[in-house]
N, C-alpha and C positions, 0 to 999 in steps of 0.2 A: 338828722341819724331815724334810720327805721325802724319799726324792730319787730318781730317774731315769735311769740312764742310756741313753743311746741312741748308735745313730750305728757301731755297730759291725756287719761281715761281714768279704767275700775279698775281696782286694787283694793284687797280686803283689809281689815282694819288688826296695823302690827308687820304689812306687807311695807315697799321699798317705794317707790318712783323717783324720777330725775328728771325735771325739766331744765329745759334750754330757751334761751332766750341768745338767737341773732341779730345783730348789727350790721346796719351798711349807712356808709355817708359818711358822716362828720369823726371826729379822731375816738375814736369810741373808749379804747385808751383813758385819755384827760379827764374820763369823767366819771364820777359816783356811778353805781349801778341797781337799782332797788327793785323788789317786787313786794309785790301788793298783792291783797287776797278779797273777795267777796262773796258770801255767802248768799244765798236765797233769801232773799227779807232787810240784805244786813247793808249796813254801809261795807266799801271799801274799807281793810286795813293793815297798813304796812306789815311785810313778814320777813325780810331782812334787807339787811344791807354792803354791799362793798367799796371800801372807797376804791379813787385809781394805784393807791398803791397797796391795793389788797384787803385793809383791814375790816375785818366784818364784824356787824351786829348784828343785836336779835334784839325781839322782844321775847319775857316770861313762856309765850304761849307755842313756842317752839324753839328754842333756847337749849341745843342737846341732843335732839329730835333731827331739824334741819340744818341745812350746812351748806350756803352761798362761795360759792367759788366762779372766776374768769379765765379767759384764754384772749389774753390779747393777741396773739397771732391771728385767730381766728373770731375775734370777735362776735367770742360766744362767753355767756353767763349763762348762769348753773344753777341749781336748785335742787340741791340730793334731799330728797324727803324721805327718810326711817323711821321707822314705827310712827308710820299714821295713824290718826281716828278717824271716827267719826264727826269730830268737827271742823278736822282739815277740808273737807268737804267743800269746795267753791272751784271760782273760774279764779286764774290765779295770770296777776300782768307782771310786766316785768315795765321796767321807764327807770329812762337814762335823766336823771338825779339832774344836770348840769342844766337843760334845756327843756325841765320837765315833757318831757316826752313819752307817750305813750303806748306800748303795742297792744295788737289784738291780743285777748286774754283765752288761756288755755281751757279744759274743766276739765278736776281733777277730782273723784267722785269715790268717795272710802264707801266700801259695806260696809255693813258691821256681821 
């Protein structure tokens, strides 16, 4: 699987942004997909997971604001980010969990 994240940019606090991660190669539908993020000077942290069956999981920091979804027909996973906060500023990465394959990140900057 090769992954390409997109959709990052500058957004005002309280606004919304949708990230996409397009996959090519192996059977996309068979793997859980994750989103992680890495803020400047910080470690990479987990943001969301969607299983191959569509179950979703979030840490408390984004629960209720972020939504992960997938379109297996388009081999794409999404991260809908609502009510963004300054602490959401980071480079966001997608990951194919079964093979621990990472895509290049996309930068999200939240302005206050």
